[in-house]
C-alpha positions in Angstrom: 15.1 -85.1 26.7 16.0 -81.7 27.8 13.2 -79.9 29.8 13.0 -76.9 27.2 12.4 -80.1 24.5 9.5 -81.6 26.9 6.1 -81.0 25.1 3.6 -79.9 27.2 0.0 -80.9 27.5 -2.8 -78.3 26.8 -3.8 -77.5 30.4 0.3 -76.1 30.7 0.4 -74.9 27.5 -2.6 -72.5 28.6 -1.0 -71.5 32.2 2.3 -70.9 30.4 0.6 -68.9 27.9 -1.3 -66.4 31.0 2.4 -65.8 32.5 3.9 -64.8 29.3 1.1 -62.7 28.4 1.3 -61.0 32.2 4.9 -60.5 32.0 4.9 -59.6 28.5 2.7 -56.7 28.8 4.4 -53.3 28.2 3.5 -51.7 31.6 4.8 -55.0 33.3 7.9 -54.7 31.8 8.1 -50.9 32.5 7.3 -51.1 36.4 9.6 -54.2 36.7 12.4 -52.2 35.5 11.9 -49.2 37.4 11.8 -51.4 40.6 15.0 -52.9 39.9 17.4 -50.8 41.6 15.1 -50.3 44.7 11.7 -49.8 46.0 9.4 -47.1 45.2 6.3 -45.6 46.1 2.9 -45.4 43.9 3.7 -41.9 42.8 7.3 -42.5 42.3 6.5 -45.8 39.8 3.6 -43.6 38.2 6.3 -40.9 37.4 8.8 -43.0 36.2 6.3 -45.1 33.9 5.0 -42.7 31.2 1.8 -42.8 30.4 0.5 -45.2 32.5 -2.8 -44.2 34.0 -3.8 -44.5 37.8 -6.1 -47.1 37.3 -3.8 -49.3 35.0 -0.8 -48.6 37.6 -3.2 -49.9 40.3 -4.4 -52.9 38.4 -0.6 -54.0 37.1 0.6 -53.7 40.7 -2.3 -55.9 42.3 -1.7 -58.6 39.3 2.2 -58.3 40.2 1.7 -58.7 43.5 -0.8 -61.6 43.4 1.8 -63.3 41.2 4.7 -62.9 43.6 6.9 -60.9 41.6 6.1 -57.7 43.9 5.8 -57.1 47.4 3.4 -54.2 49.3 4.5 -52.9 52.3 2.2 -50.4 54.2 4.5 -48.7 56.7 2.4 -47.2 59.7 2.6 -43.1 59.1 -0.1 -40.9 59.0 -0.8 -41.2 55.8 0.3 -44.3 55.2 3.2 -44.8 53.3 3.0 -47.5 50.7 5.9 -49.2 49.0 6.6 -51.7 46.2 9.4 -53.8 45.6 10.8 -56.8 43.7 10.6 -60.4 45.2 13.3 -62.7 44.4 10.9 -64.1 41.9 10.2 -60.7 40.5 14.6 -60.0 40.6 14.7 -63.5 38.6 12.4 -62.0 36.0 14.3 -58.8 35.4 17.5 -60.6 34.4 15.7 -61.9 31.4 14.1 -58.6 30.3 16.9 -56.8 30.9 18.4 -59.2 28.3 15.3 -59.0 26.0 15.8 -54.8 26.2 19.3 -55.1 24.8 18.7 -57.3 22.2 15.7 -54.9 21.1 18.0 -52.3 21.5 20.7 -53.8 19.4 18.3 -54.8 16.8 16.0 -51.4 16.3 17.5 -50.3 13.3 17.3 -53.7 11.4 13.4 -54.1 12.5 12.9 -50.9 11.1 14.3 -51.6 8.0 12.4 -54.6 7.5 9.2 -53.1 8.5 9.7 -50.3 6.0 10.6 -53.0 3.3 7.5 -54.7 4.0 5.3 -52.0 4.1 6.5 -51.1 0.7 6.2 -54.4 -0.6 2.3 -54.4 0.5 1.8 -50.6 -1.0 0.8 -49.1 2.2 
């Protein structure tokens, strides 16, 4: 049986679900995409990720650092400069994220059409 077909136990399923919840978060996806090209400082990320609050950006960066997806480097300047970059693990995540984004872009109109038909049938 291939790895994709192997049944998982309850504990493993919960751990996988936790990882998927983290990487499926809209802020995580946007931060991963922002850091794909090069490292960025906090305020650069905040400007690139439209609509994210400072608190949410701080929380998401901490979680991604904890998960090993990004690295946090403090440069000894006055004031200290902090830079965030994708790790090898984060770069490996960016590939399927890009593929998923391309799929979503290619199917946006079809999904919008299906939603409209569904909503009409539901008398919204």
